[in-house]
N, C-alpha and C positions, 0 to 999 in steps of 0.2 A: 399524032400529037401526044406529048408526054403528060400523063395525069397522075403522076406520083406525088404524093403528099408527105412531106417530111414532118414527122412528130418527134419531139424530143422527149426525153424520159421524165422531166419535171411536169410537162403538161399532161402526160399520160397518167402520172401518179395523181395529179389533182383531179383529173376526170374520174378516176377510179374512186377517189375519196368522196367526191360529189355523188357518184352513183351509190356508194355504200350509205351515205348520209340519207339520200332519198329512199333507199330501201328501208332503212331503219325507221324513217318517218312514216312510210307507208304501212310498215308492220305495227307501229305504235297506234296509228289511226285505226287500223283493223281491229287491234285489241280494244280500243275505246269504243268502236262501234259495236263490237261483240258484248262489251260490258253494258253498254246502254241498252242493247237488244235484250240482255238477260234481265236488267232492271225493269224495262218496259214489260217484259213477260211476267215478272214477279208482281208488278203493280197491277197488271191486268188480272192475274190470278187472285190477288187481293180484292180487287173490285168485284170480281165475280163472286168471291166468297162472302163479301159484305153486302152485296146488292139485295139478297133476300132479307137480311137483318135490317137494313136501311129501309127497304119497302115495308117491312112489318112495323118498324118504329114510326114511319111516316103515316101509315094507316091508323096506328094506335093514337098518334098525336091529333090526327084529324077527328077521330071519335071523341077524344077528350075535349078538343076545342069546340065541338058541336054543342056541348053542354053549356059553355059560356059564350055562345054566339050572340045572344041577346044583351049580355052585360059587357061585351068587349068588342072593339072595332079597331081598325087600323089607325084611325085618327087618335084614339087613345094611346096607342103604342107610339105613334110619332110624338104626341104631347109629352109622354113619359121620357122619351129620349131627349127632347128638348130641355125638359126640366133637369135631367141628369147632366146634360152638357152645361147648362146655365149655372149649376151649383157645383161644378167641378172643384173649384177652389174651397168651397165649404167642406166638401167631402174630404179633400186632402187635409184641411185643418183638423177635421174630426178624426181622421186616421192618425195624424201626428199626436193629438191629445190621447187617443186610445193607446198608442204605443208608449207614451209617457206613463199613462196609468198602469199599463202591464209592467213596465219596468219598475214602477213604485211598489206594485204588488210583489214582484219578485224580491225586491230589497226588504220589504216588510216581512216576507216569509223567512228570509235569512236571519233577520234580527229577532223575530218572534219564536222561531223554532226552539232556541234554548229556554226562553221564558215558558213556552208550552210544556217542554219536558220537565221543567222544575215544578210547574203547577201540578202536572200529573203525578210527579213523585210526592209532592206535599199532600195532595189529596189521598194518595195511597197510604201515607203515613197516618193521616187523620183517620182513614177507614180502619187500619189495623189497631189504632188506639181506641177506637170505639166512639168517636165523636159523632159519626153519622147515626150510629144506633142510638146514641143518647138524644140526638136531635129528633129521630123518629118517635122515640118514647115521649119527648117533650111535646110533639105535635099530638100524640095520643092523649096526653094529659090536658092539653089545651082543648081538644074536642070534648073531653069529659066535663071540663069546667063550663064550656059553652052550653052543653046540653043540661047540666045540672043546676046552673044558676040563671035566673031571669034577668031582664033588663033592670028591674028595680033593685035587685041584689047587687048588680055591678055598680049602679048609681050610688047606693048606700056605701059600697066599698070605696068608691071614689071620694065621697064626702068625708069618710073617716080614715082616709089613707094616712094623713099626717099623724093622727093619734096611733094608728097601727105601727107606723115606722118608728115613732118615738118609743113605743112599748118594746118593739123588737130591739132597738138600740139599747134600752135599759136592760133587757134580758140578756143581751150578749156582752155585757160588761165583764171584764175578767174576774171580779170577785164574785159576781152572780154565777158565772159558769163554773168557777172553782167550788162554790157552795153546792151547786147542783150535782157536780161530779162526785163530790164526797158523799152526798146523800144517796146517789145511785150505788156507790161502792158499798155503803153500809146496808143497803137493801139486798145486795148481792153477796153478802158475807156468808160464808158456809156455817158459821157458828149459830146454832139455833137459839131463839129466845125461850127461856124457861116458861111454859104455859102456867105453871103454878107459882108465878111470881107473887109475892106478897106486897101488901101496901107499905109495910115498913121498909122493905128493900127499895121501893120507889121513893120513899121519904129520904132514905139514906142517900140515894142518887141525887137528891135535891141539894145536898151539901157540896156537890161538885160545881164549881163556878162555870164550867163550860155548859153543863146542863141548864143552869139558871139562865145563862146568856141565850141559849137556844130557845128556852121557853119565853124569854122576853121578846125575842124576834118573832116567835110564833104568835104571841099575844098581839103584837103590833100588826101583824098580817091580818089576824082575825078582826081587829078593830077596824082595819081598812075595809074589809069585806062588809062590815056591818054599817058603814056609811053609805049614804045614797049617792046617786050620780052628781048631784050638785055639790054636795060636801066634798066629794072626791075630787072634782074639777077645781074647787077652791083650794083644796090642800095641795094639789099639784102646782 
């Protein structure tokens, strides 16, 4: 009997292509299996390395939890989880508000940074000009006033503050200040007064209208000093 099988070239090429494809598939599967085997070996090695650490951490956790065994139970943990799950929306709203607050803080930092630098520069200028030193001395003067004066003195000062301010106002008028300035200049003049001045020279000086005017003012001041407080108040 004739068992000869006729195979054309196209069927043979298709068969060879299928065999090649199957070979490539088997080779790819082999590579994947090898890769998985290597990954499994790496994971196994990692587990072996971490096992002592995990065991040590687990034993430490057990020792730490033994201290709070009386104050903590599994029911408490379950109740806490339930509360967290029940308030999830509130936590989300709180987180949104916190993010908004953080964004606002960032914006405020951007806005306030130039103001802060300007304030630091202004304070530095005040320090160089001596304002802070003046303030420290002012505090020292205030401490001396507090230690030197009693409560009755301060009360009396408050009762007479209007009279004091009126006196200061009168003393600081331009004509009074000019007169005081001229008097100070005359006291600081380098020309010395003759110690042997005679009465007749003084009498001759009385002929000077300015001298007579000055004496008249001096007499008026002396007359004011001779008056009592009541008369002085009435004159004012």
